[in-house]
N, C-alpha and C positions, 0 to 999 in steps of 0.2 A: 262363517263364521271365521275359520283357520286363519283369515285374514285383518280380524283384529283379535288375533296372538301378540305384534308388539304392540301396539297401543297400551292389550289387555295387565305386560309383561312390561313395562313401563311405568304406570302408574301403581302400579303392583312396587315394585323400587324405591318410588317417590315415597308412597305410602314410610315404606319401611325405613328408611332412609330420616324422613321424618321422625321416627316413633323413636329410634333410636334414638336421635340428637336430642331430641326431648327426655330421655333415661340416661342421656348422658351428665357431668360424673360420675360415675358411681362408683368411685373411689377416689382419692390421693391422685392428685396432678401432680408432672414432674416435671418446672421446663428449666433445665439444662444450659447454663451459662456457660461459653466458653471461654474467663475469666475468670479475672482473683476479686472476690469480693471488694464491693467496692470502685468496681472502674463503673464507667458511664452504661455498658451494659449491665451490666448485676444491679446500680438504681434502679431500674426501670424495668429491669425483671424483676422485682422486688415490689414497687408503683404496682405491676398488671398484679401479678398470684396479689398482690394485698386484697384488689381490686374485682379478680373473678370470685378470692376465697367466698368475699361476701356476697358474690351478685348469684352466683353457678350455686351453693354450696354444699363445695368438699375445697380440704384446703389446694391448694398448687403451691403446692413445693416451691425454689428454689436451690441448683441443686448446681454448686460450681467446681467448672471440668475446668482450670486452665492446660497449656501446653499449646506449642512450637505455634504464635498467631491464631490464636482459638480451632488446631485442627482438631485437637485431644479431643474436646469437648462435644465437635459438630463432627468427628469422626462415630463416636458413640453416640450422636442421637440418632447419625443413618441406622446403625443397628440395629434399634428399634423397634417394638413390633405396632404399625401405623395399626394405631386401636386408641389413639387420640389421651390417650397419658404417659405421652413424653413426647415437650415440649422445645420447640430449640428459643432461643432470644437470636433471628441471627441481624449480625452487623456485618458494615458495612467492609470491615475487615475479610474473616472467612465468606462471608457471601458474594462479595462484590472485589476485593483488589486478591484474594488467594491465587483464586487461578487463576491468574498474569505472569507473580508473585513465585509461583510453586511449581518445578516441570513437577513435577509429578504432585497430582492435591488427592488424596483416598479420597476422596466424596466431587459429586458434580451438582454444585447449589441451586438450581435447576434440576436434573435428572432426578438428584439422590431425595427430594424436600416436595411438597407441599406449600408450598408461600400464601399465609394467611395474610399479612395488611403490615404496612409500617406505622410505627407508634410515633414517635419519632427523629427529626432532624437533628445534627451537631456541626454547623455551619463551620467550617475552618477559617484559622482570621492567621497573619501571617505576623511576628513578634517578635520586639528586640532587646534588646536589655536599656534599662531606663540610661544608663551610663553613656549609651552608641552616639553619633553623631549621628543618628540617619531620625532626620522626621517623619519618614513620607520613601515610600518607594523608588520614588526617581532616583532622591540621597544615594539610596541604597546600591539598585542598579548602575548608576553613576563607577560606586568603589569598587563593587563587581566587577566591572568591565579592565577599570586603570590594574587590578588584578586575579587575571584569569586564572581559578585551578586555587588563587590562596586562601577567599574568604569560605570562613564552616558554617554551615549552617546542622542546626542538630532535631533528632527527631526523636519521636515515639521509638524507632525498632525498623531492621530492615524489612519493608516488603509494610510498612503502616500506612497511616491516608497518609499521618504527618512527614511521610518520607516521601510516598507518591506525588500531594500537595508542590514540595519543594521541583519536586522532577519535571512537572508541567508549565511552575513559573521559569526555570533556566527555561527549556523552552523556548516558553515565550516570551524572554524579556534578553534574549539569545545572549543569557552570561553562562556560567562555570563557574559549579563552586564545589566545596568542600565536605563532603557527606560523613558528619561522627552521630553513628547509631545506637541514642541511650536503652536504659532500659527502662519505660516510661517516662511521664510527662514529669514526675516531681523531681528525677532525676535531671533532663534533660534541662526541666523550668532552673532549677538549682544553676547549670551552668548555667544558662544566659545570664541568669541576675548575676551572680558568679563573677560577670564580664569575661571567661574561657571557650564560652563561642556568641556571636554577636548575633543571628539571628532564628528561630525559626515557627513550623504553622504546626498549631496546635489548634485544636478547638475552642469556641466562643463560651461554653459555660466553664474550658478548665481553660481558661489566661484570665475570665472578668475578675479572678480576686485578685490575679498579684495586679493587673492593669488596673482600676481603681483605685491599686493601693500604694503608685506607682511604682512604683517596679517590675512593669514590664511595658514597651510601650506599642503598641498597638498602631501599623502600617494600613493593612489593608485587610476588610474583610474578602473571604469568596464566594460571595451571593449577591443577585441579580440587583435586590437592592440593602441599601446599611441595611441591619445587628437593630432592631429597638433594643439590647444589649447593651451595643455601645455604638448609642448612634449619630459620634463624632468623628467616628469614623467611617472614612470614604470605604465602599467598596474596591478593588482591583480594577474590574472591570473600567468606573471611574476614573484610574490614572494611567491610562493607554493602553488597558491590556482587553478590548472587549470582548465578546464572553466566558469571558475562563471565572468561573465557575466546579468549585471544591468542597460537599458535605461530606459530615458523616451520617448514616442511620443505625435507627436498630427499632428491627421488627420482630415477628415473630413466623418460625413455622413449626412441619409438622415429616417426622417422616412421607414415603412416597407411597401413598395408594394410602394415605388416613381419607376417610369417607368421606366423603364430600358435605351433608350433613355438616356436621360438626366442625370441619371448618368453613363455615360459610355462620354456624354460632356461632363459635369464635370469631373471626371479623365481626359479626353483628355487638358482641361484647367491648371487643375496644371500642372501638367507637359511643359506644356509651360513656364504657371507660370515660373517657376524652374530654363529653359534654358532664363531664363531674363540675359541680364548682371548685371542689377538695384540692383534686390532681390536678383543676386549670393552675390555678395557687403555689402546689408539688411544683411545678414546670416550670411554674413563671420563674419560680425565688430557683430555679435548677436552672437559668434561662436554654435553658431545653424546644426546640419548637415541633407541638403539635401536626400530627400527619392527619392517623383517618384516613387513609384511599381502602379502594373497593382490593378483592384476589388478584382484578385483573390487572388495575394500574401496578397493585404491589410488583404481576410477575415480565410486567413493559418492563418495569423500574431498575429493576435489579438487573433481566440483560441488555439494557444499555447501560449500566454504572458497572458490565463482566465486561464491552464491546471498548470502553473511552479509557477502564486501567490497565487494560491489558495490551490496547495502544500508548500505552504511556509509556506503560513497565519495558514493549520490546522496541519504541526508540529510544529508551533511556540507557537500555541496560538492564534495570534495574530487577535483581535478584532477593529473595530470600535463601533459597536452603543453595 
């Protein structure tokens, strides 16, 4: 009889976990967004919250906690009870880049959280003002090589995906640029359009409106294949930089030790949501690329992103603090 006890215990645990997941949620759930209302992360979190409220029978409420490159809200989520009633929008900045650009990060994206699933990708693209003479990356790189350190690039802030993408491109192209950080996409794009700074990297969703309006010119997208939203813009890899890739991403995470059954159910709900025709249409309108991966795949992806961007930060000397 004793030999069967481990199997009995495992079976009982699985049954208990399943019942727990079926009873979840029994009260409102909070999704912390570590950025301001209206940001890409906030938009996706609200799409998710709306769908989960409908499918899971309890309100999922977005709570914006911006500050310090996403650190404020993410740290608050880390400290929450691991019961599934506090979740966090896990983006590429706080979960992929911050470990490489902050010397003392008050959380570990892998150790302190359970990664539930990746929801969408937001590919980066390099853009210039329409008034500049640069028609492609070759033109821009030639100008930068002719004046090392004189040509400036804008970013959405120190340590942002925008910043690190341009640091990685400098290394790939063998050029040296002058970094000018701004407070977000709107401010940086205004400077580019106004002719104060010639170039920046931002997400495809972030630049699409101004590119279509003819105020920005996209020189290259940082993904393996051309973006369906900018089909005439070649990839950076196509233009002589094989393997160059940079994407923002927005997923969902919970505090460490949140029950596995709850995590699995939330992952399944993300999959279901991304199959909904109305959600598909909305994401397409916003130019977000849906993902819907497994928990294991999201864990693997986040670890690889941390490794990648930590190396870029170390090689370039980029810091956010």
